[in-house]
Jmol script that loads the backbone (N, CA, C; Angstrom):
load data "model"
ATOM      1  N   MET A   1     311.084 144.218 192.777  1.00  0.00           N
ATOM      2  CA  MET A   1     310.601 145.105 192.085  1.00  0.00           C
ATOM      3  C   MET A   1     310.763 144.079 191.068  1.00  0.00           C
ATOM      4  N   THR A   2     309.771 143.736 190.089  1.00  0.00           N
ATOM      5  CA  THR A   2     310.048 142.645 189.015  1.00  0.00           C
ATOM      6  C   THR A   2     310.217 143.490 187.650  1.00  0.00           C
ATOM      7  N   VAL A   3     311.164 143.083 187.128  1.00  0.00           N
ATOM      8  CA  VAL A   3     311.871 143.734 185.889  1.00  0.00           C
ATOM      9  C   VAL A   3     310.745 143.694 184.631  1.00  0.00           C
ATOM     10  N   PRO A   4     310.078 144.510 183.929  1.00  0.00           N
ATOM     11  CA  PRO A   4     309.027 143.899 182.545  1.00  0.00           C
ATOM     12  C   PRO A   4     309.851 143.581 181.684  1.00  0.00           C
ATOM     13  N   ARG A   5     308.905 142.353 181.255  1.00  0.00           N
ATOM     14  CA  ARG A   5     309.430 141.852 180.689  1.00  0.00           C
ATOM     15  C   ARG A   5     308.999 141.714 178.682  1.00  0.00           C
ATOM     16  N   PRO A   6     309.604 142.053 178.066  1.00  0.00           N
ATOM     17  CA  PRO A   6     309.043 142.445 176.667  1.00  0.00           C
ATOM     18  C   PRO A   6     307.874 141.613 175.895  1.00  0.00           C
ATOM     19  N   PRO A   7     306.769 142.317 175.441  1.00  0.00           N
ATOM     20  CA  PRO A   7     305.724 141.544 175.221  1.00  0.00           C
ATOM     21  C   PRO A   7     306.109 139.990 174.201  1.00  0.00           C
ATOM     22  N   ILE A   8     305.357 139.109 174.421  1.00  0.00           N
ATOM     23  CA  ILE A   8     306.096 137.828 173.275  1.00  0.00           C
ATOM     24  C   ILE A   8     305.016 138.128 172.280  1.00  0.00           C
ATOM     25  N   GLU A   9     305.203 137.425 170.945  1.00  0.00           N
ATOM     26  CA  GLU A   9     304.660 137.519 169.602  1.00  0.00           C
ATOM     27  C   GLU A   9     303.540 136.206 169.269  1.00  0.00           C
ATOM     28  N   LEU A  10     302.765 136.454 169.493  1.00  0.00           N
ATOM     29  CA  LEU A  10     302.154 135.201 169.228  1.00  0.00           C
ATOM     30  C   LEU A  10     301.448 134.502 168.227  1.00  0.00           C
ATOM     31  N   TYR A  11     301.627 133.451 167.974  1.00  0.00           N
ATOM     32  CA  TYR A  11     300.836 133.245 166.664  1.00  0.00           C
ATOM     33  C   TYR A  11     299.073 133.209 166.415  1.00  0.00           C
ATOM     34  N   ASP A  12     298.699 132.907 165.238  1.00  0.00           N
ATOM     35  CA  ASP A  12     297.763 133.203 165.175  1.00  0.00           C
ATOM     36  C   ASP A  12     296.422 131.623 166.256  1.00  0.00           C
ATOM     37  N   HIS A  13     297.479 130.787 165.699  1.00  0.00           N
ATOM     38  CA  HIS A  13     296.691 129.026 166.458  1.00  0.00           C
ATOM     39  C   HIS A  13     296.947 129.150 167.944  1.00  0.00           C
ATOM     40  N   GLU A  14     298.307 130.276 168.555  1.00  0.00           N
ATOM     41  CA  GLU A  14     298.474 130.581 169.660  1.00  0.00           C
ATOM     42  C   GLU A  14     297.230 131.229 170.623  1.00  0.00           C
ATOM     43  N   VAL A  15     296.824 132.257 170.130  1.00  0.00           N
ATOM     44  CA  VAL A  15     295.714 133.129 170.377  1.00  0.00           C
ATOM     45  C   VAL A  15     294.418 131.881 170.549  1.00  0.00           C
ATOM     46  N   ASP A  16     294.214 131.428 169.765  1.00  0.00           N
ATOM     47  CA  ASP A  16     292.926 130.213 169.404  1.00  0.00           C
ATOM     48  C   ASP A  16     293.129 129.337 170.860  1.00  0.00           C
ATOM     49  N   ALA A  17     294.282 128.644 171.235  1.00  0.00           N
ATOM     50  CA  ALA A  17     294.873 127.779 172.101  1.00  0.00           C
ATOM     51  C   ALA A  17     294.229 128.525 173.656  1.00  0.00           C
ATOM     52  N   ILE A  18     294.894 129.763 173.394  1.00  0.00           N
ATOM     53  CA  ILE A  18     294.884 130.992 174.902  1.00  0.00           C
ATOM     54  C   ILE A  18     293.417 130.545 174.867  1.00  0.00           C
ATOM     55  N   GLN A  19     292.408 131.294 173.917  1.00  0.00           N
ATOM     56  CA  GLN A  19     291.333 131.307 174.055  1.00  0.00           C
ATOM     57  C   GLN A  19     290.710 129.973 175.196  1.00  0.00           C
ATOM     58  N   LYS A  20     290.548 129.074 174.193  1.00  0.00           N
ATOM     59  CA  LYS A  20     290.755 127.942 174.484  1.00  0.00           C
ATOM     60  C   LYS A  20     290.892 127.593 176.458  1.00  0.00           C
ATOM     61  N   VAL A  21     292.077 127.909 176.722  1.00  0.00           N
ATOM     62  CA  VAL A  21     292.221 127.647 178.409  1.00  0.00           C
ATOM     63  C   VAL A  21     291.155 128.510 179.006  1.00  0.00           C
ATOM     64  N   TRP A  22     291.403 129.803 178.556  1.00  0.00           N
ATOM     65  CA  TRP A  22     290.543 131.188 178.822  1.00  0.00           C
ATOM     66  C   TRP A  22     288.756 130.614 178.822  1.00  0.00           C
ATOM     67  N   ASP A  23     288.287 130.190 178.255  1.00  0.00           N
ATOM     68  CA  ASP A  23     286.928 129.544 178.378  1.00  0.00           C
ATOM     69  C   ASP A  23     286.530 128.157 179.130  1.00  0.00           C
ATOM     70  N   THR A  24     287.739 127.424 179.178  1.00  0.00           N
ATOM     71  CA  THR A  24     287.902 126.135 180.202  1.00  0.00           C
ATOM     72  C   THR A  24     287.756 126.701 181.915  1.00  0.00           C
ATOM     73  N   LEU A  25     288.619 127.675 181.807  1.00  0.00           N
ATOM     74  CA  LEU A  25     288.303 128.408 183.339  1.00  0.00           C
ATOM     75  C   LEU A  25     287.566 129.477 183.589  1.00  0.00           C
ATOM     76  N   ARG A  26     286.484 129.883 182.675  1.00  0.00           N
ATOM     77  CA  ARG A  26     285.454 130.897 182.940  1.00  0.00           C
ATOM     78  C   ARG A  26     284.590 129.907 183.289  1.00  0.00           C
ATOM     79  N   ASP A  27     284.459 128.507 182.295  1.00  0.00           N
ATOM     80  CA  ASP A  27     283.284 127.759 182.403  1.00  0.00           C
ATOM     81  C   ASP A  27     283.565 126.796 183.852  1.00  0.00           C
ATOM     82  N   ARG A  28     284.606 126.895 184.791  1.00  0.00           N
ATOM     83  CA  ARG A  28     284.883 126.005 185.927  1.00  0.00           C
ATOM     84  C   ARG A  28     284.876 126.794 186.951  1.00  0.00           C
ATOM     85  N   HIS A  29     284.855 128.522 186.741  1.00  0.00           N
ATOM     86  CA  HIS A  29     285.051 129.153 187.875  1.00  0.00           C
ATOM     87  C   HIS A  29     284.062 130.173 187.769  1.00  0.00           C
ATOM     88  N   GLN A  30     283.094 130.339 187.070  1.00  0.00           N
ATOM     89  CA  GLN A  30     282.509 131.858 186.646  1.00  0.00           C
ATOM     90  C   GLN A  30     281.918 131.679 188.280  1.00  0.00           C
ATOM     91  N   LYS A  31     281.565 130.802 188.696  1.00  0.00           N
ATOM     92  CA  LYS A  31     280.948 131.248 190.221  1.00  0.00           C
ATOM     93  C   LYS A  31     282.074 130.964 190.624  1.00  0.00           C
ATOM     94  N   SER A  32     281.436 131.729 192.102  1.00  0.00           N
ATOM     95  CA  SER A  32     282.479 132.485 193.111  1.00  0.00           C
ATOM     96  C   SER A  32     283.552 131.011 193.711  1.00  0.00           C
ATOM     97  N   PHE A  33     284.621 131.706 194.162  1.00  0.00           N
ATOM     98  CA  PHE A  33     285.399 130.838 194.662  1.00  0.00           C
ATOM     99  C   PHE A  33     286.189 131.177 195.547  1.00  0.00           C
ATOM    100  N   LYS A  34     286.689 130.715 196.410  1.00  0.00           N
ATOM    101  CA  LYS A  34     286.905 131.162 198.215  1.00  0.00           C
ATOM    102  C   LYS A  34     288.756 130.497 197.679  1.00  0.00           C
ATOM    103  N   ASN A  35     289.269 129.275 197.984  1.00  0.00           N
ATOM    104  CA  ASN A  35     290.352 129.274 197.480  1.00  0.00           C
ATOM    105  C   ASN A  35     291.181 129.580 196.045  1.00  0.00           C
ATOM    106  N   TYR A  36     291.912 131.317 196.412  1.00  0.00           N
ATOM    107  CA  TYR A  36     292.646 131.556 195.784  1.00  0.00           C
ATOM    108  C   TYR A  36     293.613 130.604 194.813  1.00  0.00           C
ATOM    109  N   ASP A  37     294.501 130.343 195.805  1.00  0.00           N
ATOM    110  CA  ASP A  37     295.629 129.489 195.658  1.00  0.00           C
ATOM    111  C   ASP A  37     295.615 128.627 194.409  1.00  0.00           C
ATOM    112  N   ALA A  38     294.538 127.163 195.045  1.00  0.00           N
ATOM    113  CA  ALA A  38     294.215 126.551 194.158  1.00  0.00           C
ATOM    114  C   ALA A  38     294.069 127.103 192.632  1.00  0.00           C
ATOM    115  N   VAL A  39     293.041 128.037 192.568  1.00  0.00           N
ATOM    116  CA  VAL A  39     292.879 128.491 191.072  1.00  0.00           C
ATOM    117  C   VAL A  39     293.937 129.309 190.044  1.00  0.00           C
ATOM    118  N   GLU A  40     294.447 129.666 191.310  1.00  0.00           N
ATOM    119  CA  GLU A  40     296.084 130.393 190.730  1.00  0.00           C
ATOM    120  C   GLU A  40     297.069 129.229 189.850  1.00  0.00           C
ATOM    121  N   ARG A  41     296.907 127.991 190.855  1.00  0.00           N
ATOM    122  CA  ARG A  41     297.861 126.999 190.179  1.00  0.00           C
ATOM    123  C   ARG A  41     297.111 126.013 189.152  1.00  0.00           C
ATOM    124  N   GLU A  42     295.752 126.569 189.137  1.00  0.00           N
ATOM    125  CA  GLU A  42     295.005 125.629 188.136  1.00  0.00           C
ATOM    126  C   GLU A  42     295.452 126.479 186.592  1.00  0.00           C
ATOM    127  N   ILE A  43     295.212 127.946 187.005  1.00  0.00           N
ATOM    128  CA  ILE A  43     295.485 129.097 185.800  1.00  0.00           C
ATOM    129  C   ILE A  43     297.351 128.591 185.210  1.00  0.00           C
ATOM    130  N   VAL A  44     297.783 128.636 186.290  1.00  0.00           N
ATOM    131  CA  VAL A  44     299.105 128.724 185.523  1.00  0.00           C
ATOM    132  C   VAL A  44     299.526 127.378 184.948  1.00  0.00           C
ATOM    133  N   SER A  45     299.039 126.166 185.529  1.00  0.00           N
ATOM    134  CA  SER A  45     299.279 124.421 184.853  1.00  0.00           C
ATOM    135  C   SER A  45     298.436 124.558 183.667  1.00  0.00           C
ATOM    136  N   ARG A  46     297.391 125.092 183.659  1.00  0.00           N
ATOM    137  CA  ARG A  46     296.324 124.789 182.233  1.00  0.00           C
ATOM    138  C   ARG A  46     297.183 125.397 181.054  1.00  0.00           C
ATOM    139  N   PHE A  47     297.897 127.261 181.755  1.00  0.00           N
ATOM    140  CA  PHE A  47     298.529 128.356 180.545  1.00  0.00           C
ATOM    141  C   PHE A  47     299.798 126.957 180.146  1.00  0.00           C
ATOM    142  N   ALA A  48     300.588 126.293 181.064  1.00  0.00           N
ATOM    143  CA  ALA A  48     301.626 125.544 180.906  1.00  0.00           C
ATOM    144  C   ALA A  48     301.546 124.566 180.344  1.00  0.00           C
ATOM    145  N   GLU A  49     300.274 123.817 180.287  1.00  0.00           N
ATOM    146  CA  GLU A  49     299.965 123.219 179.689  1.00  0.00           C
ATOM    147  C   GLU A  49     299.500 123.116 177.812  1.00  0.00           C
ATOM    148  N   ALA A  50     299.154 124.611 177.569  1.00  0.00           N
ATOM    149  CA  ALA A  50     299.029 125.072 176.220  1.00  0.00           C
ATOM    150  C   ALA A  50     300.536 125.437 176.026  1.00  0.00           C
ATOM    151  N   GLY A  51     301.215 125.801 176.449  1.00  0.00           N
ATOM    152  CA  GLY A  51     303.159 125.982 175.984  1.00  0.00           C
ATOM    153  C   GLY A  51     303.478 127.469 176.601  1.00  0.00           C
ATOM    154  N   PHE A  52     302.531 127.652 177.714  1.00  0.00           N
ATOM    155  CA  PHE A  52     302.602 129.617 178.418  1.00  0.00           C
ATOM    156  C   PHE A  52     303.214 129.756 179.664  1.00  0.00           C
ATOM    157  N   ILE A  53     304.381 130.503 179.932  1.00  0.00           N
ATOM    158  CA  ILE A  53     304.515 131.039 181.085  1.00  0.00           C
ATOM    159  C   ILE A  53     303.548 132.272 181.273  1.00  0.00           C
ATOM    160  N   ALA A  54     302.780 131.630 182.597  1.00  0.00           N
ATOM    161  CA  ALA A  54     301.141 132.738 183.279  1.00  0.00           C
ATOM    162  C   ALA A  54     301.755 133.179 183.955  1.00  0.00           C
ATOM    163  N   HIS A  55     301.464 134.701 184.696  1.00  0.00           N
ATOM    164  CA  HIS A  55     301.636 135.575 185.631  1.00  0.00           C
ATOM    165  C   HIS A  55     300.086 135.324 186.312  1.00  0.00           C
ATOM    166  N   VAL A  56     300.005 135.254 187.650  1.00  0.00           N
ATOM    167  CA  VAL A  56     298.488 135.972 188.225  1.00  0.00           C
ATOM    168  C   VAL A  56     298.930 137.229 189.262  1.00  0.00           C
ATOM    169  N   SER A  57     297.911 138.147 188.740  1.00  0.00           N
ATOM    170  CA  SER A  57     297.568 138.450 190.257  1.00  0.00           C
ATOM    171  C   SER A  57     296.377 138.887 190.013  1.00  0.00           C
ATOM    172  N   TRP A  58     296.548 138.792 191.591  1.00  0.00           N
ATOM    173  CA  TRP A  58     294.364 139.568 191.925  1.00  0.00           C
ATOM    174  C   TRP A  58     293.967 140.669 192.470  1.00  0.00           C
ATOM    175  N   PHE A  59     292.871 141.001 192.088  1.00  0.00           N
ATOM    176  CA  PHE A  59     292.576 142.269 192.849  1.00  0.00           C
ATOM    177  C   PHE A  59     291.461 142.170 193.420  1.00  0.00           C
ATOM    178  N   LYS A  60     291.536 142.457 194.510  1.00  0.00           N
ATOM    179  CA  LYS A  60     290.424 142.247 195.090  1.00  0.00           C
ATOM    180  C   LYS A  60     289.645 143.114 195.479  1.00  0.00           C
ATOM    181  N   TYR A  61     287.892 143.096 195.389  1.00  0.00           N
ATOM    182  CA  TYR A  61     286.784 143.966 195.680  1.00  0.00           C
ATOM    183  C   TYR A  61     287.005 144.699 197.008  1.00  0.00           C
ATOM    184  N   SER A  62     286.275 145.929 197.338  1.00  0.00           N
ATOM    185  CA  SER A  62     285.761 146.075 198.693  1.00  0.00           C
ATOM    186  C   SER A  62     284.811 147.358 198.016  1.00  0.00           C
ATOM    187  N   LEU A  63     283.712 147.134 199.472  1.00  0.00           N
ATOM    188  CA  LEU A  63     282.489 148.286 199.016  1.00  0.00           C
ATOM    189  C   LEU A  63     282.756 148.927 200.317  1.00  0.00           C
ATOM    190  N   ASP A  64     282.758 150.421 200.248  1.00  0.00           N
ATOM    191  CA  ASP A  64     282.581 151.665 201.242  1.00  0.00           C
ATOM    192  C   ASP A  64     284.301 151.013 202.194  1.00  0.00           C
ATOM    193  N   GLY A  65     285.205 150.618 201.735  1.00  0.00           N
ATOM    194  CA  GLY A  65     286.189 150.629 202.186  1.00  0.00           C
ATOM    195  C   GLY A  65     286.632 149.269 202.569  1.00  0.00           C
ATOM    196  N   VAL A  66     285.733 148.464 202.507  1.00  0.00           N
ATOM    197  CA  VAL A  66     285.898 147.085 203.784  1.00  0.00           C
ATOM    198  C   VAL A  66     285.963 146.213 202.602  1.00  0.00           C
ATOM    199  N   PRO A  67     287.149 145.165 202.283  1.00  0.00           N
ATOM    200  CA  PRO A  67     286.761 144.018 201.668  1.00  0.00           C
ATOM    201  C   PRO A  67     286.481 143.214 201.510  1.00  0.00           C
ATOM    202  N   GLN A  68     286.252 142.724 200.393  1.00  0.00           N
ATOM    203  CA  GLN A  68     284.413 141.713 200.598  1.00  0.00           C
ATOM    204  C   GLN A  68     285.195 139.997 200.154  1.00  0.00           C
ATOM    205  N   ASP A  69     284.871 139.653 201.305  1.00  0.00           N
ATOM    206  CA  ASP A  69     285.235 137.806 201.354  1.00  0.00           C
ATOM    207  C   ASP A  69     284.731 137.383 199.978  1.00  0.00           C
ATOM    208  N   GLY A  70     285.757 137.029 199.008  1.00  0.00           N
ATOM    209  CA  GLY A  70     285.735 136.146 197.855  1.00  0.00           C
ATOM    210  C   GLY A  70     285.395 136.663 196.888  1.00  0.00           C
ATOM    211  N   ALA A  71     285.362 138.112 197.043  1.00  0.00           N
ATOM    212  CA  ALA A  71     285.067 139.164 195.696  1.00  0.00           C
ATOM    213  C   ALA A  71     286.488 139.695 195.161  1.00  0.00           C
ATOM    214  N   ALA A  72     287.594 138.287 194.220  1.00  0.00           N
ATOM    215  CA  ALA A  72     288.571 139.138 193.747  1.00  0.00           C
ATOM    216  C   ALA A  72     288.224 138.332 192.084  1.00  0.00           C
ATOM    217  N   MET A  73     289.209 138.723 191.381  1.00  0.00           N
ATOM    218  CA  MET A  73     289.161 138.459 189.622  1.00  0.00           C
ATOM    219  C   MET A  73     290.872 138.696 189.712  1.00  0.00           C
ATOM    220  N   PRO A  74     291.133 137.663 189.332  1.00  0.00           N
ATOM    221  CA  PRO A  74     292.457 137.425 188.364  1.00  0.00           C
ATOM    222  C   PRO A  74     292.868 138.090 187.304  1.00  0.00           C
ATOM    223  N   GLU A  75     294.032 138.920 187.202  1.00  0.00           N
ATOM    224  CA  GLU A  75     294.375 139.459 185.880  1.00  0.00           C
ATOM    225  C   GLU A  75     295.678 138.609 185.546  1.00  0.00           C
ATOM    226  N   VAL A  76     295.431 137.787 184.424  1.00  0.00           N
ATOM    227  CA  VAL A  76     296.743 136.753 183.867  1.00  0.00           C
ATOM    228  C   VAL A  76     297.560 137.381 183.132  1.00  0.00           C
ATOM    229  N   THR A  77     299.123 137.413 182.870  1.00  0.00           N
ATOM    230  CA  THR A  77     299.446 138.065 181.798  1.00  0.00           C
ATOM    231  C   THR A  77     300.660 136.513 181.272  1.00  0.00           C
ATOM    232  N   ILE A  78     300.892 136.370 180.033  1.00  0.00           N
ATOM    233  CA  ILE A  78     301.163 135.782 179.301  1.00  0.00           C
ATOM    234  C   ILE A  78     302.855 136.129 179.554  1.00  0.00           C
ATOM    235  N   VAL A  79     303.884 135.764 180.298  1.00  0.00           N
ATOM    236  CA  VAL A  79     305.017 136.369 180.356  1.00  0.00           C
ATOM    237  C   VAL A  79     306.061 135.686 179.589  1.00  0.00           C
ATOM    238  N   GLY A  80     305.733 134.777 178.795  1.00  0.00           N
ATOM    239  CA  GLY A  80     306.607 133.843 177.819  1.00  0.00           C
ATOM    240  C   GLY A  80     306.110 132.132 177.341  1.00  0.00           C
ATOM    241  N   ARG A  81     307.327 131.739 177.125  1.00  0.00           N
ATOM    242  CA  ARG A  81     306.966 130.449 176.428  1.00  0.00           C
ATOM    243  C   ARG A  81     307.750 129.289 177.581  1.00  0.00           C
ATOM    244  N   CYS A  82     306.957 128.370 177.720  1.00  0.00           N
ATOM    245  CA  CYS A  82     307.522 127.287 178.544  1.00  0.00           C
ATOM    246  C   CYS A  82     308.903 126.595 177.305  1.00  0.00           C
ATOM    247  N   ASP A  83     309.121 126.784 176.197  1.00  0.00           N
ATOM    248  CA  ASP A  83     310.075 126.565 175.396  1.00  0.00           C
ATOM    249  C   ASP A  83     311.263 127.865 175.197  1.00  0.00           C
ATOM    250  N   PRO A  84     312.291 127.636 175.753  1.00  0.00           N
ATOM    251  CA  PRO A  84     313.074 128.806 176.222  1.00  0.00           C
ATOM    252  C   PRO A  84     313.850 129.128 174.869  1.00  0.00           C
ATOM    253  N   GLY A  85     313.921 127.744 173.855  1.00  0.00           N
ATOM    254  CA  GLY A  85     314.707 128.023 172.628  1.00  0.00           C
ATOM    255  C   GLY A  85     313.813 128.650 171.321  1.00  0.00           C
ATOM    256  N   HIS A  86     312.361 128.396 171.905  1.00  0.00           N
ATOM    257  CA  HIS A  86     311.538 129.344 170.395  1.00  0.00           C
ATOM    258  C   HIS A  86     311.818 129.987 169.857  1.00  0.00           C
ATOM    259  N   GLU A  87     311.767 130.362 168.691  1.00  0.00           N
ATOM    260  CA  GLU A  87     312.015 131.649 167.640  1.00  0.00           C
ATOM    261  C   GLU A  87     311.162 131.882 166.943  1.00  0.00           C
ATOM    262  N   PHE A  88     310.185 133.003 166.955  1.00  0.00           N
ATOM    263  CA  PHE A  88     309.269 133.230 166.498  1.00  0.00           C
ATOM    264  C   PHE A  88     309.560 133.709 164.940  1.00  0.00           C
ATOM    265  N   ASP A  89     308.215 132.862 163.932  1.00  0.00           N
ATOM    266  CA  ASP A  89     309.079 132.377 162.575  1.00  0.00           C
ATOM    267  C   ASP A  89     308.058 133.022 161.554  1.00  0.00           C
ATOM    268  N   ARG A  90     308.349 134.661 161.396  1.00  0.00           N
ATOM    269  CA  ARG A  90     307.480 135.448 160.802  1.00  0.00           C
ATOM    270  C   ARG A  90     306.796 134.668 159.545  1.00  0.00           C
ATOM    271  N   ASP A  91     307.388 134.166 158.838  1.00  0.00           N
ATOM    272  CA  ASP A  91     306.603 133.222 157.536  1.00  0.00           C
ATOM    273  C   ASP A  91     305.480 132.447 158.429  1.00  0.00           C
ATOM    274  N   GLN A  92     305.657 131.820 159.204  1.00  0.00           N
ATOM    275  CA  GLN A  92     304.570 130.921 159.955  1.00  0.00           C
ATOM    276  C   GLN A  92     302.975 131.866 159.980  1.00  0.00           C
ATOM    277  N   GLN A  93     303.868 133.089 161.128  1.00  0.00           N
ATOM    278  CA  GLN A  93     302.551 133.702 160.707  1.00  0.00           C
ATOM    279  C   GLN A  93     301.817 134.399 159.655  1.00  0.00           C
ATOM    280  N   VAL A  94     302.529 134.718 158.545  1.00  0.00           N
ATOM    281  CA  VAL A  94     302.023 135.373 157.835  1.00  0.00           C
ATOM    282  C   VAL A  94     300.707 133.993 157.233  1.00  0.00           C
ATOM    283  N   HIS A  95     301.464 133.211 156.659  1.00  0.00           N
ATOM    284  CA  HIS A  95     300.517 131.901 156.607  1.00  0.00           C
ATOM    285  C   HIS A  95     299.090 131.668 157.257  1.00  0.00           C
ATOM    286  N   GLU A  96     299.615 131.777 158.592  1.00  0.00           N
ATOM    287  CA  GLU A  96     298.066 131.694 159.877  1.00  0.00           C
ATOM    288  C   GLU A  96     297.297 132.868 159.682  1.00  0.00           C
ATOM    289  N   VAL A  97     297.882 134.469 159.328  1.00  0.00           N
ATOM    290  CA  VAL A  97     297.074 135.261 159.146  1.00  0.00           C
ATOM    291  C   VAL A  97     296.420 135.079 157.814  1.00  0.00           C
ATOM    292  N   THR A  98     296.846 134.846 156.822  1.00  0.00           N
ATOM    293  CA  THR A  98     296.553 134.845 155.378  1.00  0.00           C
ATOM    294  C   THR A  98     295.416 133.402 155.184  1.00  0.00           C
ATOM    295  N   SER A  99     295.912 132.412 155.731  1.00  0.00           N
ATOM    296  CA  SER A  99     294.788 131.338 155.901  1.00  0.00           C
ATOM    297  C   SER A  99     293.568 131.860 157.347  1.00  0.00           C
ATOM    298  N   ASN A 100     293.987 132.647 157.912  1.00  0.00           N
ATOM    299  CA  ASN A 100     292.320 133.061 158.833  1.00  0.00           C
ATOM    300  C   ASN A 100     292.089 132.242 159.586  1.00  0.00           C
ATOM    301  N   LEU A 101     292.949 131.834 159.926  1.00  0.00           N
ATOM    302  CA  LEU A 101     292.965 130.521 161.248  1.00  0.00           C
ATOM    303  C   LEU A 101     291.799 130.835 162.636  1.00  0.00           C
ATOM    304  N   LEU A 102     291.785 132.251 162.713  1.00  0.00           N
ATOM    305  CA  LEU A 102     291.237 132.785 163.636  1.00  0.00           C
ATOM    306  C   LEU A 102     289.330 133.169 163.495  1.00  0.00           C
ATOM    307  N   GLU A 103     289.381 132.401 161.418  1.00  0.00           N
ATOM    308  CA  GLU A 103     288.056 132.773 161.282  1.00  0.00           C
ATOM    309  C   GLU A 103     287.495 134.100 161.332  1.00  0.00           C
ATOM    310  N   ILE A 104     288.028 135.381 161.216  1.00  0.00           N
ATOM    311  CA  ILE A 104     287.906 136.799 161.296  1.00  0.00           C
ATOM    312  C   ILE A 104     286.947 136.844 159.987  1.00  0.00           C
ATOM    313  N   PRO A 105     285.792 137.211 159.771  1.00  0.00           N
ATOM    314  CA  PRO A 105     285.094 137.889 158.836  1.00  0.00           C
ATOM    315  C   PRO A 105     285.496 138.479 157.999  1.00  0.00           C
ATOM    316  N   GLY A 106     285.603 138.134 157.045  1.00  0.00           N
ATOM    317  CA  GLY A 106     286.448 139.396 155.983  1.00  0.00           C
ATOM    318  C   GLY A 106     287.940 139.379 155.869  1.00  0.00           C
ATOM    319  N   GLN A 107     288.740 138.512 156.227  1.00  0.00           N
ATOM    320  CA  GLN A 107     289.649 138.678 156.652  1.00  0.00           C
ATOM    321  C   GLN A 107     290.622 137.787 156.054  1.00  0.00           C
ATOM    322  N   GLU A 108     289.903 136.879 155.183  1.00  0.00           N
ATOM    323  CA  GLU A 108     290.297 135.682 154.560  1.00  0.00           C
ATOM    324  C   GLU A 108     291.647 136.170 153.535  1.00  0.00           C
ATOM    325  N   GLY A 109     292.902 135.758 153.652  1.00  0.00           N
ATOM    326  CA  GLY A 109     294.053 136.070 152.884  1.00  0.00           C
ATOM    327  C   GLY A 109     294.700 137.659 152.737  1.00  0.00           C
ATOM    328  N   VAL A 110     294.028 138.427 153.612  1.00  0.00           N
ATOM    329  CA  VAL A 110     294.273 139.694 154.241  1.00  0.00           C
ATOM    330  C   VAL A 110     295.121 139.937 155.725  1.00  0.00           C
ATOM    331  N   ILE A 111     296.119 140.962 155.208  1.00  0.00           N
ATOM    332  CA  ILE A 111     297.037 141.248 156.137  1.00  0.00           C
ATOM    333  C   ILE A 111     296.559 142.767 156.154  1.00  0.00           C
ATOM    334  N   ARG A 112     296.349 143.647 157.400  1.00  0.00           N
ATOM    335  CA  ARG A 112     296.284 144.897 157.515  1.00  0.00           C
ATOM    336  C   ARG A 112     297.090 145.288 157.881  1.00  0.00           C
ATOM    337  N   THR A 113     297.798 146.670 157.517  1.00  0.00           N
ATOM    338  CA  THR A 113     298.673 147.490 157.750  1.00  0.00           C
ATOM    339  C   THR A 113     298.363 148.584 158.800  1.00  0.00           C
ATOM    340  N   ASP A 114     299.473 148.671 159.213  1.00  0.00           N
ATOM    341  CA  ASP A 114     299.521 150.043 160.209  1.00  0.00           C
ATOM    342  C   ASP A 114     298.833 151.077 159.653  1.00  0.00           C
ATOM    343  N   GLN A 115     299.171 151.733 158.285  1.00  0.00           N
ATOM    344  CA  GLN A 115     298.767 152.735 157.851  1.00  0.00           C
ATOM    345  C   GLN A 115     297.048 152.476 156.920  1.00  0.00           C
ATOM    346  N   GLY A 116     296.364 151.434 157.562  1.00  0.00           N
ATOM    347  CA  GLY A 116     294.575 151.224 157.156  1.00  0.00           C
ATOM    348  C   GLY A 116     294.958 150.498 155.911  1.00  0.00           C
ATOM    349  N   GLY A 117     295.974 149.895 154.989  1.00  0.00           N
ATOM    350  CA  GLY A 117     295.943 149.272 153.979  1.00  0.00           C
ATOM    351  C   GLY A 117     295.601 148.074 153.854  1.00  0.00           C
ATOM    352  N   THR A 118     296.195 147.438 153.159  1.00  0.00           N
ATOM    353  CA  THR A 118     295.546 145.927 153.118  1.00  0.00           C
ATOM    354  C   THR A 118     297.177 145.218 151.774  1.00  0.00           C
ATOM    355  N   PHE A 119     297.486 143.924 152.404  1.00  0.00           N
ATOM    356  CA  PHE A 119     298.198 143.031 152.117  1.00  0.00           C
ATOM    357  C   PHE A 119     297.566 142.082 151.542  1.00  0.00           C
ATOM    358  N   ARG A 120     297.546 141.553 149.939  1.00  0.00           N
ATOM    359  CA  ARG A 120     296.756 139.776 150.328  1.00  0.00           C
ATOM    360  C   ARG A 120     297.643 139.417 149.544  1.00  0.00           C
ATOM    361  N   ALA A 121     297.339 137.947 150.440  1.00  0.00           N
ATOM    362  CA  ALA A 121     298.728 137.149 150.202  1.00  0.00           C
ATOM    363  C   ALA A 121     298.994 136.757 148.869  1.00  0.00           C
ATOM    364  N   GLY A 122     300.500 136.126 148.053  1.00  0.00           N
ATOM    365  CA  GLY A 122     300.599 135.927 146.785  1.00  0.00           C
ATOM    366  C   GLY A 122     300.540 137.563 145.456  1.00  0.00           C
ATOM    367  N   HIS A 123     300.490 138.364 146.317  1.00  0.00           N
ATOM    368  CA  HIS A 123     301.124 139.591 145.506  1.00  0.00           C
ATOM    369  C   HIS A 123     302.038 140.241 146.595  1.00  0.00           C
ATOM    370  N   ASP A 124     302.827 141.399 145.755  1.00  0.00           N
ATOM    371  CA  ASP A 124     303.910 141.681 145.947  1.00  0.00           C
ATOM    372  C   ASP A 124     304.268 143.339 146.533  1.00  0.00           C
ATOM    373  N   HIS A 125     302.656 143.684 146.335  1.00  0.00           N
ATOM    374  CA  HIS A 125     302.393 145.371 146.573  1.00  0.00           C
ATOM    375  C   HIS A 125     300.896 145.049 147.468  1.00  0.00           C
ATOM    376  N   HIS A 126     301.216 146.710 147.911  1.00  0.00           N
ATOM    377  CA  HIS A 126     299.878 146.991 148.690  1.00  0.00           C
ATOM    378  C   HIS A 126     298.864 147.720 148.027  1.00  0.00           C
ATOM    379  N   HIS A 127     297.648 147.111 148.470  1.00  0.00           N
ATOM    380  CA  HIS A 127     296.316 148.199 148.175  1.00  0.00           C
ATOM    381  C   HIS A 127     296.050 149.113 149.197  1.00  0.00           C
TER     382      HIS A 127
END
end "model"
wireframe off; spacefill off
backbone 0.3
color backbone group
């Protein structure tokens, strides 16, 4: 039995890097593949190159209770960073969010709060 790890906090630039890894993997493997071990090694390797430890679980499909050969989908969970000494810097994340590194329309300079309000960079009060 594995002990669940707490979720890791990601910077916006890391979300972008993870998306690029996904795009590469999707482009390479959107067609059927048979060698699950090789695909899993590639998934783990590509995420490691981006600085993350990834865990892969395979979900196999069946039709009327009969497993379908070659019908599986990987579920990838980012479980940590390759750098064990990494400490999340909230100021860096505020900078990345307010700079809108992910280019989310209408989000330039804004941080949304759980209460539905917004916090605009450079202001010391909530809107």
